[in-house]
Kinemage of the C-alpha trace (Angstrom):
@kinemage 1
@onewidth
@group {chain A} dominant
@subgroup {mainchain}
@vectorlist {calphas} color= white
{ca met a 1} P -70.151 -24.838 -230.589
{ca thr a 2} L -72.271 -22.204 -231.634
{ca glu a 3} L -72.099 -18.429 -230.535
{ca leu a 4} L -75.237 -19.216 -228.622
{ca glu a 5} L -73.743 -21.953 -226.992
{ca ala a 6} L -70.383 -19.972 -226.130
{ca val a 7} L -72.495 -16.947 -224.511
{ca asn a 8} L -74.610 -19.839 -222.251
{ca ser a 9} L -71.218 -20.830 -221.099
{ca leu a 10} L -70.231 -17.662 -220.167
{ca leu a 11} L -73.660 -17.101 -218.418
{ca ala a 12} L -73.347 -20.664 -217.058
{ca ala a 13} L -70.298 -19.447 -215.392
{ca ile a 14} L -72.159 -16.328 -213.188
{ca gly a 15} L -74.661 -18.889 -212.255
{ca gln a 16} L -77.002 -17.600 -214.612
{ca val a 17} L -79.656 -19.312 -217.153
{ca gly a 18} L -78.358 -19.769 -220.800
{ca val a 19} L -80.733 -18.531 -223.347
{ca ala a 20} L -82.897 -19.868 -226.513
{ca ser a 21} L -81.329 -16.889 -228.942
{ca leu a 22} L -79.224 -13.829 -229.013
{ca gln a 23} L -81.971 -11.787 -230.614
{ca pro a 24} L -81.815 -8.495 -228.825
{ca lys a 25} L -85.861 -8.182 -227.878
{ca asp a 26} L -84.945 -12.072 -226.139
{ca ser a 27} L -81.439 -10.717 -224.166
{ca asn a 28} L -80.834 -9.041 -220.826
{ca val a 29} L -77.674 -6.750 -219.796
{ca ser a 30} L -75.765 -10.530 -218.904
{ca val a 31} L -76.764 -11.613 -222.197
{ca glu a 32} L -75.390 -8.676 -224.069
{ca gln a 33} L -72.225 -8.148 -222.028
{ca ala a 34} L -71.475 -12.257 -222.339
{ca leu a 35} L -71.398 -11.383 -226.194
{ca arg a 36} L -69.345 -8.638 -225.910
{ca glu a 37} L -67.068 -10.181 -223.818
{ca leu a 38} L -67.426 -13.655 -226.617
{ca arg a 39} L -66.296 -11.227 -229.422
{ca arg a 40} L -63.870 -8.759 -227.577
{ca thr a 41} L -61.559 -12.007 -226.892
{ca ser a 42} L -62.134 -13.415 -230.163
{ca arg a 43} L -61.100 -10.269 -231.763
{ca gln a 44} L -58.096 -10.148 -229.534
{ca val a 45} L -57.120 -14.201 -230.100
{ca gln a 46} L -57.488 -13.287 -233.870
{ca thr a 47} L -55.782 -10.406 -233.756
{ca lys a 48} L -52.033 -12.234 -233.163
{ca gly a 49} L -52.733 -13.695 -236.456
{ca trp a 50} L -52.855 -17.586 -237.335
{ca his a 51} L -52.566 -19.350 -240.206
{ca trp a 52} L -56.090 -19.734 -240.465
{ca asn a 53} L -56.751 -15.971 -240.332
{ca thr a 54} L -53.807 -15.141 -242.323
{ca leu a 55} L -53.870 -14.355 -246.352
{ca glu a 56} L -50.199 -14.636 -247.230
{ca asp a 57} L -48.814 -12.463 -250.730
{ca tyr a 58} L -52.759 -10.911 -251.116
{ca pro a 59} L -52.945 -8.207 -253.503
{ca leu a 60} L -54.095 -4.874 -252.519
{ca thr a 61} L -54.949 -2.780 -255.479
{ca pro a 62} L -55.011 1.155 -255.638
{ca gly a 63} L -58.019 2.792 -256.237
{ca thr a 64} L -58.302 5.608 -259.193
{ca asp a 65} L -56.717 8.085 -256.700
{ca gly a 66} L -54.078 5.986 -255.677
{ca thr a 67} L -55.440 5.294 -252.289
{ca val a 68} L -55.501 1.077 -251.189
{ca gln a 69} L -58.560 0.400 -249.164
{ca leu a 70} L -58.407 -2.287 -246.809
{ca pro a 71} L -61.071 -4.652 -245.989
{ca ser a 72} L -63.055 -4.242 -242.934
{ca asn a 73} L -62.368 -6.676 -241.004
{ca val a 74} L -58.348 -6.443 -241.123
{ca leu a 75} L -56.697 -6.607 -237.538
{ca lys a 76} L -53.122 -6.535 -239.010
{ca val a 77} L -51.065 -5.552 -242.329
{ca asp a 78} L -47.718 -6.062 -243.252
{ca thr a 79} L -46.017 -5.321 -247.090
{ca val a 80} L -44.050 -8.972 -247.832
{ca gly a 81} L -42.296 -10.544 -251.183
{ca val a 82} L -42.511 -8.309 -253.934
{ca ser a 83} L -43.852 -5.197 -251.541
{ca gly a 84} L -41.504 -5.982 -249.033
{ca asp a 85} L -39.224 -3.192 -249.491
{ca val a 86} L -42.218 -0.654 -249.107
{ca asp a 87} L -42.666 1.166 -245.784
{ca ala a 88} L -46.774 0.499 -245.507
{ca val a 89} L -48.809 0.459 -242.214
{ca gln a 90} L -52.384 0.864 -241.442
{ca arg a 91} L -54.255 4.133 -240.737
{ca gly a 92} L -58.260 3.289 -240.354
{ca arg a 93} L -58.918 1.498 -243.071
{ca arg a 94} L -56.587 2.677 -245.368
{ca leu a 95} L -52.661 1.746 -246.168
{ca tyr a 96} L -49.812 4.605 -245.752
{ca asn a 97} L -46.918 5.049 -247.548
{ca arg a 98} L -44.554 5.837 -245.134
{ca asp a 99} L -41.846 6.456 -247.588
{ca ala a 100} L -43.965 8.955 -249.405
{ca asn a 101} L -45.578 9.880 -246.338
{ca asn a 102} L -49.039 9.573 -247.981
{ca phe a 103} L -51.722 7.297 -249.024
{ca thr a 104} L -50.340 7.124 -252.589
{ca phe a 105} L -49.443 3.663 -253.966
{ca gly a 106} L -48.605 3.684 -257.609
{ca gly a 107} L -49.457 -0.063 -258.172
{ca ala a 108} L -51.056 -3.579 -256.159
{ca val a 109} L -48.996 -3.840 -253.233
{ca lys a 110} L -48.684 -7.618 -251.764
{ca val a 111} L -49.269 -7.789 -248.131
{ca arg a 112} L -49.953 -10.289 -245.131
{ca leu a 113} L -53.180 -9.583 -243.939
{ca val a 114} L -54.668 -10.781 -240.871
{ca glu a 115} L -58.270 -10.382 -240.954
{ca ala a 116} L -60.891 -10.706 -238.059
{ca leu a 117} L -63.122 -13.853 -239.074
{ca glu a 118} L -66.736 -14.299 -237.866
{ca trp a 119} L -67.024 -16.848 -234.719
{ca asp a 120} L -68.995 -19.744 -237.417
{ca asp a 121} L -65.454 -19.470 -239.399
{ca leu a 122} L -63.019 -20.479 -236.680
{ca pro a 123} L -61.727 -23.718 -236.030
{ca ala a 124} L -63.170 -25.567 -233.707
{ca cys a 125} L -60.189 -25.153 -231.147
{ca ala a 126} L -60.163 -21.767 -231.665
{ca gln a 127} L -63.723 -20.962 -230.988
{ca trp a 128} L -62.854 -23.844 -227.384
{ca tyr a 129} L -60.161 -20.993 -226.880
{ca val a 130} L -61.930 -18.042 -226.950
{ca met a 131} L -64.932 -19.727 -224.858
{ca val a 132} L -62.880 -20.612 -222.274
{ca lys a 133} L -60.565 -17.080 -222.140
{ca ala a 134} L -63.310 -14.594 -222.479
{ca thr a 135} L -65.479 -17.470 -219.832
{ca arg a 136} L -62.608 -16.396 -217.520
{ca arg a 137} L -62.470 -13.166 -217.919
{ca phe a 138} L -66.545 -12.450 -217.556
{ca ala a 139} L -66.418 -14.312 -214.710
{ca thr a 140} L -63.943 -13.118 -212.986
{ca ala a 141} L -64.826 -9.134 -213.790
{ca lys a 142} L -68.965 -10.622 -212.706
{ca leu a 143} L -67.908 -12.389 -209.934
{ca ala a 144} L -64.864 -10.424 -208.766
{ca ser a 145} L -63.563 -13.312 -207.042
{ca asp a 146} L -60.697 -14.981 -207.314
{ca thr a 147} L -62.333 -18.541 -206.816
{ca ala a 148} L -63.822 -17.937 -210.741
{ca asn a 149} L -60.280 -17.204 -211.849
{ca lys a 150} L -58.414 -20.045 -210.298
{ca phe a 151} L -61.175 -22.329 -211.931
{ca thr a 152} L -60.633 -21.761 -215.511
{ca thr a 153} L -57.155 -20.568 -215.884
{ca gln a 154} L -55.625 -23.982 -216.247
{ca asp a 155} L -58.811 -24.600 -218.454
{ca glu a 156} L -57.422 -21.687 -220.555
{ca gln a 157} L -53.495 -22.936 -220.653
{ca glu a 158} L -55.056 -26.243 -222.171
{ca ala a 159} L -57.030 -25.008 -225.354
{ca leu a 160} L -54.334 -21.984 -225.721
{ca ile a 161} L -52.184 -25.604 -226.173
{ca asp a 162} L -54.913 -27.317 -228.139
{ca leu a 163} L -55.181 -24.425 -230.280
{ca glu a 164} L -51.254 -23.479 -230.935
{ca gln a 165} L -50.701 -27.402 -231.673
{ca phe a 166} L -53.757 -26.887 -234.249
{ca glu a 167} L -51.613 -23.978 -235.904
{ca ala a 168} L -48.328 -26.398 -235.989
{ca glu a 169} L -50.171 -29.143 -237.587
{ca ser a 170} L -51.983 -26.906 -239.776
{ca asp a 171} L -49.512 -24.125 -241.223
{ca asp a 172} L -48.399 -25.850 -244.249
{ca arg a 173} L -45.166 -23.587 -244.447
{ca thr a 174} L -41.844 -24.343 -244.708
{ca met a 175} L -39.567 -23.174 -241.822
{ca arg a 176} L -37.953 -20.818 -244.439
{ca gln a 177} L -41.319 -19.342 -245.458
{ca ala a 178} L -42.745 -19.646 -241.708
{ca ser a 179} L -39.552 -16.891 -240.352
{ca pro a 180} L -39.178 -14.102 -240.916
{ca his a 181} L -35.772 -13.717 -239.923
{ca val a 182} L -35.484 -16.207 -242.803
{ca ala a 183} L -37.363 -14.024 -245.182
{ca arg a 184} L -35.373 -10.400 -244.780
{ca met a 185} L -32.212 -12.751 -245.309
{ca arg a 186} L -33.773 -13.897 -248.677
{ca arg a 187} L -33.938 -10.464 -249.963
{ca ser a 188} L -31.066 -9.503 -248.924
């Protein structure tokens, strides 16, 4: 599914005719609102951190000033592995060292990084779930009707189940690797 097809699904839910392109010159207010809702929903869904948008043991190297700049598409970051004892959090687009109360790190830091992917990089089942969820939200907001909400709530739940099933099938980690509790016990 393309982003254009997804936006057209949102528009169809409110009874509007689809568009041929997402170019600003070709769009109207409803198209812009539908695209904004689709992207907002995509970001929210991706923030959970799925197998397909999470980088494990990803090395972040400080610059010459000792600060670690985060990629522009980072949604969440957490230290792991050999850096698991470092208390670091995201602040803006930099990694903050809570242990030292500054932005400075003495060397590379290994992290689990959840990144926001572009629409075309999402797995098909994630695209479907995002589109269904965004459609429900968009229609409910635009039509202010319980009918719009009831009509797609079941569709959204089914799409989420499909996405979670895909996640379970595609995640090759063992229980020992996947469980944060097991990982903590192994570090102890």
